C-alpha positions in Angstrom: 116.1 97.1 89.2 118.4 94.1 89.3 122.1 94.6 90.3 123.3 92.8 87.2 121.4 95.2 85.1 123.0 98.1 87.0 126.4 96.7 86.2 125.4 96.3 82.5 124.4 100.0 82.5 127.8 101.0 83.9 129.5 99.0 81.2 127.5 100.7 78.6 127.7 104.3 79.8 131.1 104.3 81.6 129.6 106.4 84.4 130.7 105.9 88.0 128.9 103.0 89.6 129.1 102.0 93.2 127.0 100.8 96.2 127.1 100.8 100.0 126.7 98.2 102.7 125.1 98.9 106.0 124.3 96.7 109.0 121.5 97.0 111.6 122.3 99.2 114.6 121.9 97.8 118.1 119.8 100.5 119.7 116.7 102.5 118.8 118.7 105.7 118.7 121.4 104.0 116.6 118.8 102.9 114.1 117.4 106.4 113.7 120.9 107.8 113.4 121.6 105.2 110.7 118.5 106.1 108.8 119.5 109.8 108.9 123.0 108.8 107.6 121.6 106.6 104.8 119.3 109.4 103.7 122.3 111.8 103.5 124.5 109.3 101.7 121.7 108.9 99.1 123.0 112.2 97.7 126.4 110.5 97.1 124.7 108.7 94.2 124.9 104.9 95.0 123.3 102.6 92.5 122.1 100.4 95.4 122.7 99.6 99.0 122.8 96.3 100.8 121.8 95.5 104.4 123.4 92.6 106.3 121.4 89.9 107.9 121.3 89.3 111.7 120.4 85.6 112.1 117.3 85.2 114.3 115.4 87.5 116.6 115.4 91.3 116.7 118.3 91.9 114.3 116.7 89.7 111.6 113.5 91.7 112.1 115.4 94.9 111.8 117.1 93.9 108.6 113.6 93.4 107.0 112.5 96.8 108.5 115.5 98.6 107.1 114.9 97.1 103.6 111.3 98.4 103.8 112.5 101.8 104.9 115.2 102.1 102.3 113.0 101.0 99.4 109.8 102.8 100.3 110.8 106.1 101.9 114.4 106.7 100.7 113.9 105.4 97.2 117.1 103.4 97.5 117.4 100.1 95.5 118.2 97.6 98.2 119.8 94.2 98.3 119.0 92.2 101.4 121.5 89.7 102.8 120.0 86.4 103.7 121.9 83.6 105.5 121.3 79.9 106.3 122.5 80.4 109.9 119.6 79.6 112.4 117.2 79.8 109.5 114.8 77.0 108.7 112.8 77.0 105.5 109.8 78.7 107.1 111.9 81.6 108.4 113.7 81.9 105.0 110.3 82.1 103.2 109.0 84.7 105.7 112.1 86.9 105.1 111.8 86.5 101.3 108.1 87.4 101.4 108.8 90.5 103.4 111.5 91.5 101.0 109.1 91.0 98.1 106.4 93.0 99.7 108.9 95.8 100.4 109.6 96.1 96.6 113.1 94.6 97.0 114.4 92.8 93.9 117.9 91.7 95.0 119.1 89.2 97.6 122.6 88.3 98.6 122.4 84.6 99.5 125.1 83.5 102.0 125.7 80.4 104.1 126.6 82.7 107.1 129.0 82.3 110.0 128.3 79.8 112.7 126.6 81.1 115.9 129.0 82.2 118.6 128.3 79.2 120.7 129.4 76.8 117.9 132.9 76.3 116.6 131.8 74.8 113.3 128.9 75.7 111.0 126.0 73.3 111.1 122.7 73.6 109.2 119.5 74.3 111.2 116.9 71.5 111.3 114.8 71.9 108.2 117.3 74.5 106.9 119.9 74.8 104.2 123.3 73.2 104.3 125.0 75.4 101.8 124.6 78.8 100.1 123.9 77.0 96.8 120.9 75.3 98.4 119.5 78.7 99.5 120.1 80.1 96.0 118.3 77.2 94.4 115.4 77.7 96.8 115.0 81.4 96.1 115.2 80.8 92.3 112.6 78.0 92.5 110.2 79.9 94.7 110.4 83.4 93.1 111.6 82.7 89.5 113.4 85.8 88.1 111.9 88.4 90.5 115.1 88.5 92.6 118.6 88.9 91.2 120.6 86.7 93.5 124.1 87.6 94.6 126.6 85.1 95.9 129.9 85.6 97.8 133.3 85.3 96.3 136.6 84.9 98.2 139.8 86.1 96.5 141.8 85.3 99.6 139.9 82.3 101.0 137.4 82.2 103.8 137.5 81.3 107.5 137.0 77.5 107.2 138.4 77.0 103.7 141.6 78.3 102.2 141.6 75.9 99.2 141.1 78.2 96.2 140.2 75.5 93.8 137.5 74.1 96.2 136.1 77.6 96.7 136.0 78.2 92.9 134.1 74.9 92.6 131.6 76.1 95.1 131.3 79.5 93.4 130.5 77.8 90.1 127.8 75.7 91.8 126.2 78.8 93.3 126.1 80.5 90.0 124.8 77.4 88.2 122.0 77.2 90.8 120.8 80.7 89.8 123.4 83.2 91.1 123.2 86.5 89.2 126.2 88.4 90.4 129.2 87.9 92.8 130.2 90.2 95.7 133.7 89.6 97.0 135.0 89.7 100.5 137.1 92.8 101.3 140.7 92.9 100.1 143.6 95.3 99.6 145.8 93.3 97.2 144.8 94.4 93.7 147.1 92.1 91.9 145.8 89.0 93.7 142.2 90.1 93.0 142.9 90.5 89.3 144.5 87.1 89.2 141.5 85.6 91.0 139.1 87.2 88.5 141.0 85.5 85.7 140.6 82.1 87.5 136.8 82.7 87.9 136.4 83.4 84.2 138.4 80.3 83.4 135.7 78.3 85.2 133.1 79.6 82.7 131.6 82.0 85.2 130.4 85.0 83.3 128.1 86.9 85.8 129.3 90.3 87.0 132.0 90.4 89.7 131.6 93.3 92.3 134.7 93.9 94.5 134.2 94.7 98.1 136.1 97.8 99.2 136.7 98.8 102.8 137.7 102.5 103.2 140.1 103.3 106.0 138.7 105.3 108.9 141.3 104.8 111.6 144.6 102.7 111.7 143.2 100.5 114.6 140.0 99.6 112.7 142.0 99.1 109.5 144.3 96.5 111.1 141.5 94.9 113.1 139.3 94.3 110.1 142.1 93.2 107.9 143.2 90.6 110.5 139.7 89.5 111.1 139.2 88.8 107.4 142.7 87.4 106.9 143.3 90.1 104.4 146.8 90.6 102.9 148.0 94.2 103.4 150.5 95.4 100.8 153.9 96.5 102.3 153.6 99.9 100.7 150.4 100.5 102.6 151.9 99.6 106.0 154.9 101.8 105.2 152.6 104.7 104.5 150.2 104.2 107.5 152.4 102.9 110.3 154.3 106.2 110.9 151.0 108.2 111.3 148.9 105.5 113.0 148.1 107.7 116.0 146.7 110.6 113.9 143.3 109.6 112.7 142.9 112.6 110.3 146.2 111.9 108.7 145.3 108.1 108.4 142.1 109.0 106.6 144.0 111.4 104.2 146.6 108.8 103.3 144.1 106.0 103.4 141.8 107.6 100.8 144.7 107.9 98.3 145.6 104.2 98.9 142.1 102.9 98.5 141.4 105.1 95.5 144.6 103.8 93.9 143.3 100.2 94.6 140.0 101.1 92.9 141.6 102.6 89.8 143.9 99.5 89.5 141.0 97.0 89.5 138.9 99.2 87.3 141.7 99.3 84.7 141.4 95.5 84.6 137.7 95.7 83.5 135.7 96.1 86.8 133.0 98.7 86.4 131.2 98.7 89.8 132.6 99.0 93.3 130.9 98.0 96.6 131.9 99.9 99.7 131.7 98.4 103.2 130.8 101.6 105.0 130.6 100.3 108.6 127.7 102.6 108.9 130.0 105.6 108.6 130.0 108.3 105.9 133.3 110.2 106.1 135.9 107.6 104.9 133.7 106.5 102.1 133.0 110.0 101.0 136.7 110.9 101.0 137.5 107.9 98.6 134.6 109.0 96.3 136.0 112.5 96.3 139.5 111.2 95.5 138.0 109.3 92.6 135.9 112.4 91.5 132.8 110.3 91.7 130.5 112.4 93.8 127.7 114.3 92.0 128.7 117.8 91.0 127.4 120.6 88.8 129.4 119.1 85.9 128.0 115.6 86.6 124.7 116.0 88.5 123.0 113.0 90.0 120.3 112.1 87.6 116.8 111.5 89.0 113.9 110.1 87.0 111.4 112.6 88.5 111.5 116.0 90.3 110.7 114.3 93.6 112.2 111.3 95.4 110.7 108.2 93.9 109.5 105.4 96.2 110.6 101.9 95.2 108.1 100.3 97.5 105.8 97.5 96.4 103.6 98.6 93.6 105.0 102.1 93.5 107.7 101.9 90.8 105.3 103.1 88.1 104.0 106.0 90.2 104.8 109.3 88.3 102.3 111.9 89.6 102.2 113.6 93.0 100.7 116.7 94.5 103.2 119.4 95.2 102.0 120.0 98.8 104.1 117.2 100.2 107.4 118.1 98.4 109.0 118.9 101.8 107.4 115.9 103.6 108.1 112.9 101.4 107.8 110.2 104.1 104.5 111.6 105.2 103.0 111.4 101.7 104.2 107.8 101.2 102.8 106.8 104.6 99.4 108.3 104.0 99.1 106.7 100.6 100.6 103.3 101.3 97.2 101.5 101.4 96.2 102.6 97.9 95.7 99.8 95.5 97.2 101.8 92.6 99.1 105.0 92.3 98.7 108.0 90.0 100.3 107.2 86.7 100.3 108.6 83.2 99.8 112.0 81.7 96.0 112.1 82.1 95.7 109.8 85.1 93.5 110.8 88.1 95.9 111.9 90.8 93.4 111.5 93.6 92.4 108.7 95.9 89.1 108.0 97.7 91.0 108.6 100.9 94.4 109.7 102.2 95.4 107.9 105.3 94.2 109.4 108.6 96.9 111.4 110.4 96.7 109.4 113.7 96.7 106.0 111.9 100.1 106.6 110.4 101.8 108.6 113.1 101.9 111.7 110.9 103.0 114.6 113.1 106.0 116.5 114.3 108.9 114.4 115.2 111.4 115.0 118.0 110.9 115.6 121.7 109.4 118.9 123.0 112.8 119.8 124.5 114.8 119.1 121.2 112.3 121.1 119.2 112.4 124.1 121.5 116.2 123.9 121.3 116.1 123.8 117.5 113.4 126.5 116.9 113.6 128.5 120.1 110.6 130.0 121.8 109.1 132.6 119.5 107.0 135.3 121.2 106.0 137.5 118.2 105.1 137.1 114.6 108.5 138.7 113.8 110.2 135.9 115.8 108.3 133.3 113.6 109.4 135.1 110.4 113.0 135.3 111.6 113.0 131.5 112.2 111.9 130.9 108.6 114.5 133.4 107.4 117.2 131.3 109.2 115.9 128.3 107.4 116.1 130.1 104.0 119.6 131.2 104.9 120.5 127.6 105.7 121.2 128.3 109.3 118.5 125.7 110.1 118.1 122.3 108.3 114.4 121.8 109.1 111.1 123.5 110.0 107.8 122.0 111.3 106.7 121.9 107.6 110.0 120.9 106.0 111.8 117.7 107.1 114.9 118.4 104.9 117.2 121.4 104.3 116.3 124.0 101.7 116.4 122.7 98.2 118.9 124.2 95.7 116.2 125.5 93.4 115.1 128.0 96.1 118.3 130.0 95.7 116.8 132.0 92.8 113.8 133.1 94.9 115.4 133.2 98.3 115.5 137.0 98.6 111.8 137.2 97.7 110.9 134.5 100.3 113.0 136.2 103.0 111.2 139.5 102.2 107.8 137.9 102.7 108.7 136.2 106.0 110.1 139.4 107.4 106.7 141.0 106.8 104.9 138.3 108.6 103.8 136.2 105.5 105.0 132.7 106.5 106.0 130.7 103.5 106.1 126.9 103.8 106.5 125.7 100.1 107.6 127.3 96.8 109.2 126.8 93.5 110.4 129.2 90.8 109.2 129.3 87.2 111.4 127.3 84.8 111.0 127.5 81.0 112.6 124.7 79.1 116.0 124.1 80.8 117.8 120.9 79.8 116.9 117.8 81.8 120.6 117.5 82.8 120.5 120.9 84.6 122.3 120.5 87.9 119.5 122.1 89.9 116.2 121.8 88.0 117.0 118.8 85.8 115.2 115.4 86.0 114.3 112.6 83.7 116.2 111.2 80.7 119.2 113.2 79.6 117.9 114.4 76.2 114.9 116.3 77.3 113.7 119.7 78.6 111.8 120.5 81.8 109.4 123.2 82.8 107.7 124.4 85.9 105.2 127.1 87.0 106.0 129.5 89.9 104.3 128.2 93.1 103.9 129.7 96.5 102.3 128.4 99.6 102.0 130.4 102.8 100.1 131.2 106.0 98.3 134.6 105.7 96.9 136.7 108.5 93.1 137.1 108.4 93.4 140.9 108.1 95.4 140.4 104.9 93.4 137.5 103.5 90.7 139.4 101.7 93.1 141.8 100.0 95.3 138.9 98.9 92.3 137.1 97.2 91.2 140.4 95.6 94.7 140.9 94.0 94.8 137.3 92.8 91.4 137.4 91.2 92.4 140.7 89.4 94.8 138.6 87.3 92.0 136.7 85.7 93.1 133.1 85.0 96.8 133.8 85.0 96.9 133.1 88.7 95.0 130.2 90.4 94.7 129.6 94.1 93.3 127.4 96.8 92.7 128.9 100.3 91.4 127.3 103.5 91.5 127.8 107.2 91.7 125.2 110.0 87.9 125.2 110.3 87.6 124.2 106.7 86.4 127.4 105.0 87.6 126.8 101.5 87.8 129.1 98.4 89.3 128.7 95.0 89.2 130.2 91.5 90.3 127.0 89.8 88.1 126.3 86.8 87.6 122.7 87.7 88.4 120.0 90.2 90.9 118.5 87.8 94.7 118.6 88.4 96.8 121.5 87.3 100.3 120.4 86.3 103.0 122.6 87.9 106.0 120.6 86.6 106.4 118.8 83.3 109.0 117.4 81.0 109.3 116.9 77.2 111.5 114.0 76.1 112.0 112.5 72.6 109.7 109.5 71.9 107.6 110.0 75.0 104.3 111.7 76.0 104.7 114.8 78.0 105.4 113.8 81.6 103.5 115.8 84.2 104.8 114.5 87.6 103.7 117.3 90.0 100.2 118.7 90.2 97.9 120.9 92.3 94.3 119.9 92.9 91.6 120.3 95.5 91.1 116.9 97.1 94.8 116.4 97.9 95.1 120.0 99.1 92.3 119.5 101.6 94.1 116.3 102.8 97.3 118.3 103.1 95.5 121.1 105.0 94.7 118.8 107.9 98.4 117.8 108.1 99.7 121.4 107.8 97.6 122.6 110.7 98.3 119.5 112.7 102.1 120.2 112.4 101.6 123.7 113.6 99.5 122.6 116.6 102.1 119.9 117.4 104.7 122.7 117.4 102.6 124.8 119.7 102.4 121.9 122.1 106.2 121.7 122.4 105.8 124.8 124.6 104.3 125.1 128.1 100.6 125.6 128.3 99.6 129.3 128.3 103.2 130.4 127.5 103.6 133.2 124.9 105.1 130.8 122.4 102.2 128.3 122.6 99.6 131.0 122.6 101.2 132.7 119.5 101.5 129.5 117.4 98.0 128.3 118.4 96.6 131.7 117.4 98.2 131.4 114.0 96.8 127.9 113.5 93.3 128.9 114.7 93.0 132.2 112.8 95.3 132.3 109.8 94.6 131.0 106.3 96.7 128.5 104.3 96.9 129.7 100.6 98.7 128.3 97.6 99.1 130.2 94.4 100.1 129.0 90.9 101.2 131.3 88.2 100.1 129.6 85.0 102.4 131.7 82.9 105.5 129.5 83.3 107.8 132.2 82.1 107.1 134.4 85.1 108.5 133.9 88.6 108.0 137.4 90.1 104.2 138.0 90.0 103.4 135.6 92.8 105.7 137.7 95.0 104.7 141.1 93.6 101.1 140.2 94.7 102.1 141.0 98.3 103.8 144.3 97.6 102.9 146.8 100.4 101.3 144.1 102.6 102.7 143.5 106.1 101.2 142.1 109.3 100.5 144.9 111.8 102.1 144.8 115.2 104.5 142.2 113.9 107.0 142.9 116.7 104.3 142.8 119.5 105.0 140.2 122.1 102.1 137.8 122.4 100.0 138.3 125.6 98.8 135.2 127.4 95.7 134.4 129.3 96.0 135.4 132.9 97.0 134.0 135.2 100.1 132.4 133.6 101.5 129.4 135.3 104.4 127.4 134.2 102.5 124.1 133.6 104.7 121.4 131.9 103.3 119.6 128.9 104.5 116.3 127.6 108.0 115.0 128.0 110.8 117.6 128.3 
């Protein structure tokens, strides 16, 4: 979606509209930490993010990689910065092609700062002299695929303080194809509002998006304001100077000052704010809280589908996925990225000739052996395994080998049932409660347009001990067609009572003027692909422990002997039956410590 269309939506709806800027981190660990933070800040509800450009070399590569990651795996609409600095036409074209193939539809075209070794800015041989030239090139080469942002300077820029000249340049950039304007940071609201008036007097009508820098510490506030030649109102200095050595107090006062700035410029007609996060969450979150803009039960973050949608190349129309990967979104996207088309439409075939092989896409347990042992301990009995899953259900853990994210809110209504199963040695890895026609705006279950109703069938997926396996299937089949199941072990012994190989919808939505939407399904081909991944994750977890240790022996035994079963209750009014199936069933010797092959030696495995 184009940024200017997002601004138009905000004008029409009056809903909070904001975006975040990030820059590439310098180290591999820093990049991973930033990805984790971007994913968490997704829940703040930004309309888009932008990622700054590092001219040349590794940082430029990293900008392109971050755009791909954000679009494809996080489902974040992304605007990629692109500068003229050290960029010949060939390099510019390569960056644009990579943005295009990542599904990106927004570019912020900038001249850029001169390299550190040069005092003045000079164009690269075969490159672009001005941002307007870069804008024209993008527009000529890609037509209307990209919305093109350009920079605005309410307080001048480093090498030009002449406001009239800068406004002339801004008009040229827009005339060449600029779609929206993002401003340099500022704290003087009155001057910004005056400047907006001057922009409009020039006949520039595209959206203006003000750049807002939250206040994290006094030192960083002063440093960045000085670096950008930003005027600081006297009132702000009077409020912040006395508490400059107390970072917590600075953030508390700063959030009020910045929120007041936001309200003042919004009262002048601005509808979208762009926050320079400096790759940090706290100060930005505090401003959003002060504005009452964070999603809440009264104003939930609307999502088009019940799972996080990928905005990668060719995936925007994807609207059907198997439920098995609901807790491993990145894995599903990776294993299907080579598909020529994606499941789409109420009756579309949700399957593919081939899911990507596990090794080809690096699908497996993340984290080092040492970090995973620290996180999940060293279980020595089935009871220990069950207790670990109970800790996850009680939100004492934020991940498990089969769940890369914290427990979803919808699990609250079935949490006690799930805990009960795990305490009896029935290890649950995926579930959802039945939902019968709640509004699509429901803060927990809602998705899709705001005027619809959503439904879902109760679903349960778990590892079952081989001694309980036969009895579980007997109980399921006693329910005739009300309950359907797929069951398999690591060796591939597969059983089902499903009437056909076709998909069984487990979530759907009804919306005025649309066909019924069925975005989450269960079917055999994708379940067998998921089976390989599920057992692979368990075996990866086992190998986090020393060879022949009780923990490794226990987990490997579960993977080698236990069955993976999923159950759907096709009566979408009924949540309890999938749990009542297991009444009276419990793994025997649940507290018995696993014995290991003799003799046991402490043989290290992998990197610790």
